[in-house]
C-alpha positions as CSV (number, residue, x, y, z in Angstrom):
1,M,56.1,135.7,221.5
2,T,58.1,138.8,222.3
3,A,61.0,139.4,224.6
4,C,59.2,141.8,227.0
5,A,55.5,140.9,226.9
6,V,55.2,138.4,229.8
7,G,51.9,137.3,231.3
8,G,51.1,135.8,234.7
9,V,54.5,136.5,236.3
10,L,55.9,137.9,239.5
11,Y,59.4,139.5,239.7
12,G,61.4,138.6,242.7
13,R,64.6,140.0,244.2
14,R,66.1,139.0,247.5
15,S,62.9,138.5,249.6
16,G,60.5,140.6,247.5
17,R,58.1,139.5,244.8
18,F,56.0,142.0,242.9
19,N,53.7,142.1,239.9
20,G,55.0,144.0,237.0
21,V,55.8,144.2,233.3
22,R,57.9,146.9,231.9
23,C,59.1,147.4,228.3
24,A,59.6,151.0,227.3
25,A,62.3,153.2,225.7
26,L,64.1,155.9,227.7
27,K,62.2,159.1,227.9
28,A,63.5,161.7,225.4
29,G,65.2,164.6,227.2
30,S,67.2,167.7,226.4
31,G,69.2,167.2,223.3
32,I,67.8,163.7,222.7
33,E,65.5,163.4,219.7
34,D,64.6,159.7,220.1
35,S,65.8,156.6,222.0
36,D,65.2,152.9,222.2
37,V,66.0,149.9,224.4
38,L,67.6,146.9,222.6
39,S,66.8,143.4,224.0
40,M,69.9,141.2,223.5
41,F,70.3,137.6,224.3
42,P,66.9,137.2,225.9
43,T,66.0,134.1,228.1
44,L,62.7,132.8,226.7
45,V,60.1,130.7,228.5
46,W,57.1,129.5,226.4
47,K,53.8,129.1,228.2
48,A,50.8,127.3,226.6
49,K,47.5,126.1,227.9
50,L,46.0,122.9,226.3
51,K,42.3,122.9,225.4
52,E,40.1,121.9,228.3
53,E,38.8,118.7,226.7
54,L,42.3,117.6,225.8
55,Y,44.0,118.3,229.1
56,Q,41.2,116.8,231.2
57,R,41.5,113.6,229.2
58,I,45.3,113.6,229.5
59,N,45.2,114.3,233.2
60,R,42.7,111.5,233.9
61,T,45.0,109.1,232.2
62,I,48.1,110.3,233.9
63,L,46.5,110.1,237.4
64,E,45.3,106.6,236.7
65,R,48.8,105.5,235.6
66,L,50.4,107.2,238.5
67,D,48.1,105.4,240.9
68,Q,49.2,102.1,239.4
69,L,52.9,103.1,239.6
70,R,52.5,104.1,243.2
71,A,50.3,101.2,244.3
72,S,53.1,99.5,246.3
73,Q,54.4,102.8,247.7
74,P,53.4,104.1,251.2
75,P,51.6,107.4,251.3
76,L,53.8,110.5,251.1
77,R,54.7,112.1,254.4
78,P,54.3,115.9,254.7
79,G,57.4,117.6,253.2
80,S,58.3,114.6,251.0
81,G,58.1,114.0,247.3
82,W,58.1,111.2,244.8
83,Q,59.4,110.9,241.2
84,S,58.6,108.2,238.7
85,G,61.1,106.6,236.3
86,Q,62.1,108.8,233.4
87,D,60.5,106.7,230.7
88,L,56.8,107.8,230.9
89,H,56.9,108.9,227.3
90,T,57.4,105.2,226.3
91,M,54.4,103.9,228.3
92,E,50.9,103.3,227.2
93,G,48.5,106.1,228.0
94,F,51.0,109.0,227.5
95,D,50.5,109.2,223.7
96,E,48.5,112.4,223.7
97,L,50.9,114.2,226.1
98,V,53.9,113.1,224.0
99,Q,52.1,114.4,220.9
100,A,51.5,117.8,222.6
101,V,55.2,118.0,223.7
102,N,56.5,117.1,220.2
103,T,54.1,119.6,218.5
104,M,55.1,122.4,220.9
105,A,58.8,121.6,220.6
106,G,58.7,121.7,216.9
107,R,57.0,125.1,216.9
108,I,59.6,126.5,219.3
109,L,62.5,125.3,217.2
110,E,60.9,126.9,214.2
111,F,60.4,130.1,216.1
112,L,64.1,130.1,217.1
113,K,65.1,129.4,213.5
114,I,67.0,126.2,214.5
115,G,68.1,123.8,211.8
116,Y,67.9,120.2,212.8
117,E,67.1,116.7,211.3
118,R,65.3,115.1,214.2
119,F,64.6,115.8,217.9
120,E,63.3,113.4,220.6
121,I,62.1,113.3,224.1
122,T,65.1,112.0,226.1
123,A,63.3,111.7,229.5
124,C,59.8,112.2,230.9
125,W,58.9,111.7,234.5
126,A,56.2,112.6,237.1
127,N,56.8,114.8,240.2
128,V,54.5,114.5,243.2
129,L,55.0,116.9,246.0
130,A,53.2,116.4,249.3
131,P,52.1,119.4,251.4
132,G,55.2,121.1,252.6
133,A,57.5,119.6,249.9
134,S,59.6,121.7,247.6
135,H,62.1,121.2,244.8
136,K,65.5,122.8,245.0
137,I,67.1,124.8,242.2
138,H,68.4,122.7,239.3
139,A,68.9,122.5,235.6
140,H,68.9,119.7,233.0
141,P,72.4,119.2,231.4
142,N,72.9,117.8,227.9
143,N,69.4,118.7,226.7
144,Y,68.3,121.6,224.5
145,L,64.8,122.2,225.9
146,S,63.1,121.2,229.1
147,G,59.5,121.5,230.1
148,I,56.8,120.9,232.6
149,Y,53.2,119.9,232.2
150,Y,50.9,120.5,235.1
151,V,48.4,117.9,236.2
152,S,47.2,118.9,239.7
153,T,47.7,122.4,241.0
154,F,46.1,124.4,243.8
155,D,46.2,127.8,245.4
156,S,49.6,128.2,247.1
157,A,50.9,125.3,244.9
158,N,50.7,126.8,241.5
159,T,54.0,128.5,240.7
160,V,57.5,127.7,239.5
161,N,60.6,129.9,239.9
162,F,63.1,130.7,237.2
163,H,66.5,132.1,238.3
164,D,68.7,134.7,236.5
165,P,71.4,132.7,234.6
166,R,73.8,135.6,234.8
167,P,75.6,135.3,238.1
168,Q,77.8,138.3,237.4
169,T,74.8,140.6,237.8
170,G,74.9,140.0,241.5
171,V,78.3,141.6,241.9
172,V,76.6,145.0,242.5
173,R,73.1,145.1,244.0
174,P,71.9,148.7,244.3
175,P,68.5,149.4,245.7
176,V,65.6,149.5,243.2
177,T,62.5,151.7,243.1
178,E,60.4,149.0,241.4
179,L,61.1,145.4,240.5
180,T,61.0,144.8,236.7
181,G,62.2,142.2,234.2
182,G,65.4,144.3,233.8
183,N,66.5,144.3,237.4
184,T,65.1,141.1,239.0
185,D,67.0,137.9,239.8
186,Q,64.0,135.6,239.9
187,V,60.8,135.3,237.9
188,V,57.8,133.4,239.4
189,V,55.5,132.0,236.8
190,Q,51.9,131.1,237.8
191,V,50.5,127.9,236.3
192,E,47.3,125.8,236.4
193,D,46.0,122.4,235.4
194,G,46.7,122.0,231.7
195,T,49.6,124.5,231.5
196,M,52.7,123.5,229.6
197,L,56.0,125.3,230.0
198,F,59.1,125.1,227.8
199,F,62.4,126.7,228.6
200,P,66.2,126.3,227.8
201,A,67.4,123.2,229.6
202,W,70.3,125.2,231.1
203,L,67.9,127.6,232.8
204,E,67.9,127.0,236.6
205,H,64.5,126.6,238.2
206,S,62.9,125.6,241.5
207,V,59.6,125.0,243.2
208,D,58.6,126.6,246.5
209,A,57.1,124.5,249.3
210,N,53.6,123.2,248.6
211,Q,51.4,125.3,250.9
212,S,48.2,123.5,249.9
213,K,46.7,120.5,251.6
214,Q,46.8,118.4,248.4
215,E,49.5,116.7,246.4
216,R,50.9,118.9,243.6
217,I,51.5,116.7,240.5
218,S,53.4,117.6,237.3
219,V,55.2,115.8,234.5
220,S,58.6,117.0,233.4
221,F,60.4,116.3,230.2
222,N,63.5,117.0,228.2
223,V,64.0,117.4,224.5
224,M,67.3,117.0,222.5
225,F,68.5,116.6,219.0
226,S,68.6,113.0,218.1
227,S,72.0,113.1,216.5
228,F,73.5,114.5,219.7
229,T,72.0,111.7,221.9
230,E,73.3,109.1,219.4
231,T,76.8,110.3,218.8
232,M,77.9,112.8,221.4
233,S,76.7,112.6,225.0
234,K,73.8,111.2,226.9
235,P,71.5,113.5,228.9
236,L,72.6,113.9,232.5
237,W,69.1,114.3,233.8
């Protein structure tokens, strides 16, 4: 986990999106013996892939439960979406997913050197996007971490967009010779079945329109410190 080594991403700015990873110091020049680039206040996104046997078992169970939850609902029209209630983590059949989320969250908090007594999943819900459906830019207030687990993805329905949380960088927009992590305002992360993403709950994200002919299905979740949810403020989403 480093601040500049990012795999499976596209950098986007304005209407452009390009492959690229760049992490290098400035070239030494006349009168300069050495140089370095310091990464400060990085925005981190953690990407993990569950083992195939595990994610296939989890996905089968999720799809069966969602079929039951949607049994009384009409089929989704093109361009429309459906979300379950936010209590999937309390339902039978989601135990292995909950365990994976808790394990990953604990490792991330350890990586960040965060001190805490307990954390908990404050919400967990399914997202189903019919062909043509998208999800507008949003964040998840009053949570520390948010995440997405991918159940059914397809070509042209296998990305998520993360947006630059520093609006002041848009005050001046000079032309760039190449899109990199240092000058982009959007990062597009590619995902597949069994992928799990974690990111700061304040980081705005969105989903482009589903260009496949199948329903794109994911499960989102939030994680917060238990003492906060008990004594300070409830999650807003």
